[in-house]
C-alpha positions as CSV (number, residue, x, y, z in Angstrom):
1,M,-64.1,16.3,-103.3
2,K,-60.8,18.0,-102.7
3,F,-57.4,16.3,-103.1
4,A,-53.8,17.2,-102.5
5,T,-50.5,15.4,-102.8
6,L,-47.7,15.2,-100.3
7,P,-44.1,14.2,-101.1
8,N,-43.1,10.6,-100.2
9,G,-40.0,9.9,-102.3
10,T,-42.0,8.6,-105.3
11,L,-42.7,10.3,-108.6
12,D,-46.4,10.6,-107.9
13,G,-46.5,11.5,-104.3
14,H,-48.9,10.5,-101.5
15,L,-52.7,11.1,-101.7
16,V,-54.6,13.1,-99.1
17,V,-58.2,14.2,-99.0
18,V,-58.7,17.8,-97.9
19,S,-61.7,19.2,-96.1
20,K,-64.1,21.7,-97.8
21,D,-62.7,24.6,-95.9
22,L,-59.1,23.6,-96.6
23,S,-58.3,23.4,-92.8
24,K,-57.9,19.6,-92.3
25,A,-56.7,16.6,-94.3
26,V,-56.6,12.8,-94.0
27,D,-54.4,10.2,-95.4
28,A,-56.1,8.4,-98.3
29,S,-53.4,6.0,-99.2
30,A,-55.3,3.0,-97.8
31,I,-57.8,3.6,-100.7
32,A,-55.5,4.7,-103.5
33,P,-51.7,5.4,-103.6
34,N,-51.8,8.7,-105.5
35,L,-54.1,11.0,-107.4
36,L,-52.9,9.8,-110.8
37,S,-54.1,6.3,-109.9
38,V,-57.4,7.7,-108.8
39,V,-58.0,9.5,-112.1
40,Q,-57.0,6.4,-114.0
41,N,-59.4,4.2,-112.0
42,W,-62.1,6.7,-111.1
43,H,-65.1,4.4,-110.8
44,K,-63.1,2.0,-108.6
45,Y,-61.9,4.6,-106.1
46,E,-64.6,7.3,-106.2
47,P,-67.2,5.8,-103.8
48,E,-64.7,5.2,-101.0
49,L,-63.0,8.6,-101.4
50,Q,-66.4,10.3,-101.4
51,A,-67.3,8.6,-98.2
52,L,-64.0,9.6,-96.7
53,Y,-64.5,13.2,-97.7
54,E,-67.9,13.3,-96.2
55,Q,-66.7,11.8,-92.9
56,L,-63.8,14.3,-92.8
57,N,-66.1,17.3,-93.2
58,A,-68.5,15.9,-90.6
59,G,-65.6,15.6,-88.1
60,K,-66.1,11.9,-87.7
61,L,-62.5,10.8,-88.5
62,Q,-59.5,10.1,-86.3
63,G,-56.0,10.6,-87.6
64,T,-56.8,13.9,-89.4
65,F,-54.2,16.7,-89.4
66,D,-53.9,20.4,-90.1
67,F,-53.6,21.0,-93.9
68,D,-50.4,22.8,-94.7
69,P,-50.3,23.9,-98.4
70,S,-46.6,24.7,-98.1
71,L,-45.8,21.0,-97.8
72,C,-47.7,20.0,-101.0
73,C,-46.5,19.0,-104.4
74,A,-48.5,19.7,-107.4
75,P,-51.8,17.7,-107.1
76,L,-50.4,15.6,-110.0
77,P,-46.6,15.9,-109.9
78,R,-46.5,14.4,-113.4
79,S,-49.1,13.6,-116.0
80,P,-49.3,11.5,-119.2
81,Q,-49.8,14.7,-121.2
82,W,-50.0,18.5,-120.6
83,L,-51.9,20.5,-123.2
84,D,-52.3,24.3,-123.0
85,A,-54.7,26.3,-125.1
86,S,-55.1,30.0,-125.7
87,A,-58.8,30.1,-125.0
88,F,-59.1,33.8,-124.1
89,L,-59.1,35.5,-127.5
90,N,-58.7,38.9,-125.9
91,H,-55.1,38.0,-125.0
92,G,-54.2,37.1,-128.6
93,K,-56.0,40.1,-130.1
94,L,-54.0,42.4,-127.8
95,M,-50.8,40.9,-129.0
96,E,-51.8,41.3,-132.7
97,E,-52.7,44.9,-132.2
98,A,-49.6,45.8,-130.3
99,F,-47.2,44.2,-132.7
100,N,-49.2,44.7,-135.9
101,T,-49.1,41.0,-136.8
102,D,-51.6,39.1,-138.9
103,P,-54.4,37.4,-137.0
104,I,-54.3,33.7,-136.7
105,V,-56.5,32.1,-139.4
106,D,-59.7,30.6,-137.9
107,A,-58.6,31.6,-134.3
108,E,-62.2,32.3,-133.4
109,T,-63.4,28.9,-134.5
110,I,-60.4,26.6,-134.0
111,P,-58.6,26.7,-130.7
112,V,-54.9,27.4,-130.5
113,M,-53.1,24.8,-128.4
114,Y,-49.6,23.3,-127.8
115,Q,-48.3,20.2,-126.0
116,G,-45.8,21.0,-123.2
117,A,-43.7,19.1,-120.6
118,S,-45.7,17.0,-118.1
119,D,-42.9,15.2,-116.2
120,D,-42.0,17.8,-113.6
121,F,-44.9,19.9,-112.3
122,Q,-44.1,22.2,-109.4
123,G,-45.8,22.7,-106.1
124,P,-47.5,25.9,-104.9
125,T,-44.8,27.4,-102.7
126,V,-41.5,26.1,-104.0
127,D,-38.9,28.6,-105.3
128,I,-38.7,28.5,-109.1
129,P,-35.2,28.4,-110.6
130,M,-34.7,30.1,-113.9
131,P,-31.6,30.2,-116.1
132,K,-31.3,33.9,-116.9
133,E,-33.2,37.1,-116.1
134,S,-32.7,38.2,-119.7
135,D,-34.9,35.3,-120.9
136,G,-37.9,37.4,-120.0
137,I,-39.4,35.6,-117.0
138,D,-43.2,35.8,-116.9
139,F,-46.0,34.2,-114.9
140,E,-49.3,33.2,-116.5
141,G,-52.4,32.5,-114.4
142,E,-54.9,30.1,-115.7
143,F,-57.3,27.3,-115.0
144,G,-57.2,23.7,-116.1
145,V,-59.0,20.3,-116.0
146,V,-57.8,16.8,-115.5
147,M,-59.7,14.1,-117.5
148,T,-60.3,10.4,-117.7
149,E,-59.7,8.7,-121.0
150,V,-61.2,10.5,-124.0
151,P,-61.8,8.5,-127.2
152,M,-60.5,9.8,-130.6
153,S,-63.0,12.2,-132.2
154,A,-65.0,12.6,-129.0
155,S,-68.0,14.8,-129.1
156,V,-68.3,17.9,-126.8
157,E,-70.8,15.9,-124.7
158,E,-68.4,13.0,-124.3
159,A,-65.6,15.4,-123.5
160,A,-67.6,17.1,-120.8
161,K,-68.3,13.7,-119.1
162,A,-64.5,13.0,-119.0
163,I,-63.7,16.0,-116.8
164,R,-62.9,14.8,-113.3
165,L,-60.9,17.5,-111.6
166,I,-60.3,21.3,-111.9
167,V,-57.0,22.9,-111.1
168,Q,-55.4,26.4,-110.9
169,I,-52.1,26.9,-112.7
170,N,-49.1,29.2,-113.1
171,D,-47.8,28.4,-116.6
172,W,-44.3,30.0,-116.5
173,S,-43.0,31.5,-119.7
174,L,-39.7,32.8,-120.9
175,R,-40.8,35.5,-123.3
176,A,-37.4,36.2,-125.0
177,L,-37.2,32.6,-126.2
178,G,-40.8,32.3,-127.5
179,P,-40.7,34.2,-130.8
180,R,-37.9,32.1,-132.3
181,E,-39.6,28.9,-131.3
182,M,-43.0,29.9,-132.6
183,N,-41.4,31.1,-135.9
184,S,-39.7,27.7,-136.3
185,G,-43.1,26.1,-136.9
186,F,-42.5,23.5,-134.2
187,G,-43.8,25.4,-131.2
188,F,-42.6,25.9,-127.6
189,L,-39.8,24.0,-125.9
190,Q,-37.2,26.2,-124.0
191,A,-39.7,29.0,-123.7
192,K,-41.9,26.9,-121.4
193,P,-40.4,25.8,-118.1
194,S,-42.3,23.4,-115.8
195,S,-45.7,24.7,-114.8
196,S,-46.8,25.2,-111.2
197,F,-50.1,24.3,-109.6
198,A,-52.2,25.4,-106.6
199,P,-52.2,22.8,-103.9
200,V,-55.7,21.5,-104.2
201,A,-57.5,19.7,-107.1
202,V,-61.3,19.7,-106.9
203,T,-64.2,17.9,-108.5
204,P,-66.4,20.3,-110.5
205,D,-69.2,20.2,-108.0
206,E,-67.0,22.0,-105.5
207,L,-67.3,25.1,-107.6
208,G,-71.1,25.1,-107.5
209,E,-72.6,27.8,-109.8
210,A,-69.0,28.9,-110.6
211,W,-68.7,25.8,-112.8
212,K,-71.0,26.8,-115.7
213,N,-70.9,26.4,-119.5
214,G,-67.7,24.3,-119.1
215,R,-65.9,27.3,-117.7
216,V,-64.5,28.4,-114.3
217,N,-66.6,31.5,-113.5
218,M,-64.2,32.9,-110.9
219,S,-61.7,35.7,-110.8
220,L,-58.0,35.0,-110.6
221,H,-56.4,37.4,-108.2
222,V,-52.7,38.0,-109.0
223,T,-50.2,40.1,-107.1
224,W,-46.5,40.7,-108.0
225,N,-44.2,41.6,-105.2
226,G,-47.2,42.3,-103.0
227,Q,-48.8,44.8,-105.5
228,R,-52.1,44.2,-107.2
229,F,-51.6,43.0,-110.8
230,G,-55.1,41.9,-111.9
231,E,-58.1,39.8,-111.2
232,P,-59.4,38.7,-114.6
233,H,-62.5,36.5,-114.7
234,G,-62.7,33.0,-116.2
235,S,-66.2,33.6,-117.7
236,E,-64.7,35.3,-120.8
237,M,-63.1,32.1,-122.0
238,N,-64.1,31.9,-125.7
239,F,-63.8,28.1,-125.9
240,S,-65.2,25.9,-123.1
241,F,-63.1,23.1,-121.6
242,P,-65.2,20.4,-123.4
243,Q,-64.6,22.2,-126.7
244,L,-60.9,22.3,-126.0
245,I,-60.8,18.6,-125.1
246,T,-62.7,17.8,-128.3
247,H,-60.2,19.7,-130.3
248,A,-57.3,17.9,-128.7
249,A,-58.9,14.5,-129.3
250,R,-59.7,15.0,-133.0
251,S,-57.1,12.6,-134.2
252,R,-56.0,10.7,-131.1
253,K,-57.4,9.4,-127.8
254,L,-56.4,11.2,-124.6
255,T,-55.3,8.9,-121.8
256,A,-56.6,9.2,-118.2
257,G,-54.7,11.8,-116.2
258,C,-54.1,14.2,-119.0
259,I,-54.3,17.9,-118.0
260,L,-55.5,20.7,-120.3
261,G,-55.0,24.4,-119.5
262,S,-57.1,27.4,-120.5
263,G,-54.2,29.7,-121.3
264,T,-53.8,33.1,-119.7
265,V,-57.0,34.4,-118.2
266,S,-57.7,37.6,-120.0
267,N,-60.6,40.1,-120.0
268,R,-61.6,42.9,-122.4
269,S,-62.0,45.4,-119.6
270,R,-58.7,47.2,-118.7
271,D,-60.0,47.5,-115.2
272,A,-59.6,43.7,-114.6
273,G,-55.8,44.0,-115.0
274,S,-53.9,41.0,-116.3
275,A,-52.7,37.5,-115.3
276,C,-49.3,37.8,-117.1
277,I,-46.7,40.5,-117.6
278,A,-46.6,40.2,-121.4
279,E,-50.3,41.3,-121.6
280,R,-49.6,44.4,-119.4
281,R,-46.7,45.3,-121.6
282,V,-48.8,45.0,-124.7
283,I,-51.5,47.2,-123.1
284,E,-48.9,49.8,-122.2
285,K,-47.7,49.9,-125.8
286,I,-51.2,50.3,-127.1
287,D,-52.4,52.9,-124.6
288,L,-49.2,54.7,-123.7
289,G,-47.1,54.2,-126.8
290,E,-44.3,52.6,-124.9
291,I,-43.6,49.6,-122.7
292,K,-42.8,50.5,-119.1
293,T,-43.1,47.2,-117.2
294,Q,-40.1,44.8,-117.2
295,F,-40.2,41.1,-116.7
296,M,-39.4,39.3,-113.4
297,K,-36.1,39.5,-111.6
298,F,-34.5,37.0,-109.3
299,G,-36.1,37.4,-105.9
300,D,-39.5,38.6,-107.3
301,K,-42.6,36.9,-105.9
302,V,-45.9,36.1,-107.5
303,R,-49.2,35.2,-105.8
304,M,-52.3,33.7,-107.4
305,E,-55.6,32.8,-105.8
306,A,-59.0,32.2,-107.5
307,M,-61.9,33.8,-105.7
308,F,-65.7,33.3,-105.9
309,D,-67.8,36.2,-107.1
310,D,-69.1,36.9,-103.6
311,G,-65.5,37.6,-102.5
312,S,-65.0,34.3,-100.7
313,E,-61.8,32.3,-101.1
314,G,-61.7,29.8,-103.9
315,P,-61.3,26.0,-103.5
316,F,-57.8,25.6,-104.9
317,G,-55.6,27.3,-102.3
318,V,-52.9,29.7,-103.2
319,I,-49.8,29.7,-105.5
320,E,-47.1,31.8,-103.9
321,Q,-43.6,31.5,-105.4
322,K,-40.3,33.3,-105.7
323,V,-38.1,33.2,-108.8
324,V,-34.5,32.4,-108.1
325,A,-31.3,31.8,-110.2
326,N,-30.6,28.2,-111.2
327,L,-27.5,27.2,-109.3
328,V,-27.7,23.5,-110.0
329,K,-24.8,22.5,-112.3
330,P,-25.1,19.5,-114.6
331,K,-23.2,16.4,-113.4
């Protein structure tokens, strides 16, 4: 199934079911009010939503409408918890090499993960306000999963069964603020603005063979101001999503609706490019001896779209956003 959320004046938005080809949608609020409610009550709502999805794709429904991603919120405008890993070890190793830092102890056996803000996820096409260009504005393309409740100390098998939806994410970063917060020992806060999401959340079966080994085996095509930036592939993820969920649930249960991100998609081959500016800068320092690429400026645009290996468009839709100056003054 494929789901999207439209704004309706509430914190969780209005649920719609989207057709397989992303061309049509239908109001699903008669079944469930929003996607968070669906994830929290999956077995209650899943049969009716599946039937609605099948009828939509068969062209048997009245009241359908053209699906317009520009009208969408994030599939889940808020979540009980947002966890983000760094599951592509190539990304971390590049950072260590460029800046001659000590490797993280046990990084190859224990995932690196932080807990971020989950109360204000952004839609796929809204302008993104940032405080200052000097903060080092960066995009980060990644994949994520939405889960039902996961018990404390869950096994990898239990974690795999808890995955309900897959999403595509732009996890914004302010690179100038990150080092101080990491060195504090408490982790990210100001360095991590609200994350953005592609318009459509999908059940794992929508990926077909691209959902394999608990990973999204698709390339993430990223352009910056219309220029190719990279298309790294999700198959090189060193920890699977079930492994990441198990790590997060070691000492606490995870409630239904929690979202877990993969971290920046990163490949060993330089030909794949990158999914964030920081990684390109690191590669420039290693390969060229100097950093040439600057971070984003106000007015810059980033576009992200997952693609299947045969070159066909992915199931999540497109993230396409512009960075702007924050002009909202506190009251």
